[in-house]
C-alpha positions in Angstrom: 5.5 14.2 -10.7 5.0 10.9 -8.9 2.2 8.9 -7.4 -0.8 11.4 -6.6 -3.7 10.8 -4.4 -6.0 10.2 -7.2 -3.7 7.3 -8.3 -4.3 5.6 -5.1 -7.8 6.3 -5.1 -8.3 4.7 -8.4 -6.3 1.6 -8.0 -7.7 -1.8 -8.6 -6.2 -5.2 -7.7 -7.0 -8.5 -9.1 -8.1 -11.8 -6.7 -5.3 -14.0 -6.2 -4.7 -17.1 -8.1 -7.1 -20.2 -7.3 -5.9 -21.6 -4.2 -3.9 -18.7 -3.0 -5.3 -16.4 -0.4 -5.0 -12.5 -0.9 -4.6 -9.7 1.5 -8.0 -8.7 3.5 -9.8 -6.1 1.1 -10.8 -4.1 4.4 -7.4 -3.6 5.5 -5.8 -2.9 2.0 -8.5 -0.4 1.6 -8.0 1.3 4.9 -4.3 1.4 4.5 -4.6 2.7 0.9 -6.9 5.6 2.6 -4.2 6.4 4.8 -1.6 6.7 1.6 -4.0 8.8 -0.1 -4.3 11.2 3.0 -0.7 11.4 3.1 0.0 12.3 -0.1 -2.7 14.8 0.2 -1.1 16.3 3.2 2.4 16.8 1.5 0.5 18.4 -1.4 -0.7 20.9 1.0 2.5 21.1 2.7 1.2 19.6 6.0 2.8 16.9 7.9 1.3 13.3 6.9 0.4 10.9 9.8 1.8 8.2 7.7 5.6 7.9 6.7 7.1 5.9 3.9 9.3 3.8 6.3 5.8 2.7 8.1 4.2 0.9 5.1 6.4 -2.4 4.9 5.6 -2.8 8.6 1.8 -1.8 8.6 -0.1 -5.0 9.2 -2.0 -6.9 6.5 -3.5 -10.5 7.2 -4.6 -12.8 4.5 -8.3 -13.1 3.6 -10.2 -16.0 5.1 -10.6 -19.5 3.3 -14.0 -18.3 1.7 -13.0 -14.8 0.5 -9.9 -14.7 -1.9 -8.8 -10.8 -1.1 -6.8 -9.0 -3.0 -3.5 -10.4 -5.3 -0.7 -10.1 -2.8 1.7 -9.6 -5.9 -0.2 -6.6 -7.0 -0.8 -4.9 -3.4 3.1 -5.4 -2.5 4.4 -4.1 -6.0 1.9 -1.1 -5.7 2.6 -0.2 -1.7 6.7 -0.3 -2.9 5.7 2.5 -5.3 3.5 4.2 -2.5 6.6 3.7 0.0 9.1 5.2 -2.7 7.0 8.1 -3.5 6.3 8.8 0.4 10.0 8.7 1.0 10.6 11.0 -1.9 8.3 13.6 -0.7 9.8 13.2 3.0 13.3 13.8 1.3 14.6 10.6 2.7 17.0 8.3 0.8 16.5 5.3 2.6 15.9 2.4 0.4 12.3 0.9 -0.4 12.1 -2.1 1.5 8.7 -3.7 0.2 7.0 -6.0 2.0 7.1 -9.5 2.7 4.3 -11.6 0.9 2.1 -14.0 2.7 2.6 -17.6 1.8 -0.2 -19.7 0.7 
């Protein structure tokens, strides 16, 4: 079986490399909460409010200059797993599009 709600709930990301700004932690945490809810809805046989196709388009901003946020490579890779799992549960054969990484 694929990704479970607990996997999303317990995921952790490191800080980005020095000089690199990552994704804002609050925004990533809010998105992951929605992913967890969508997976839970699928498991309960309910219609989730978040679809796999929505993940690459969900806006995530870079952290400010004095906060480093979450490592963008790690976040993008995990969100690709989430996108693939949601699409699998939806019965979609759309390819995983992934997320464009922020520069800098």
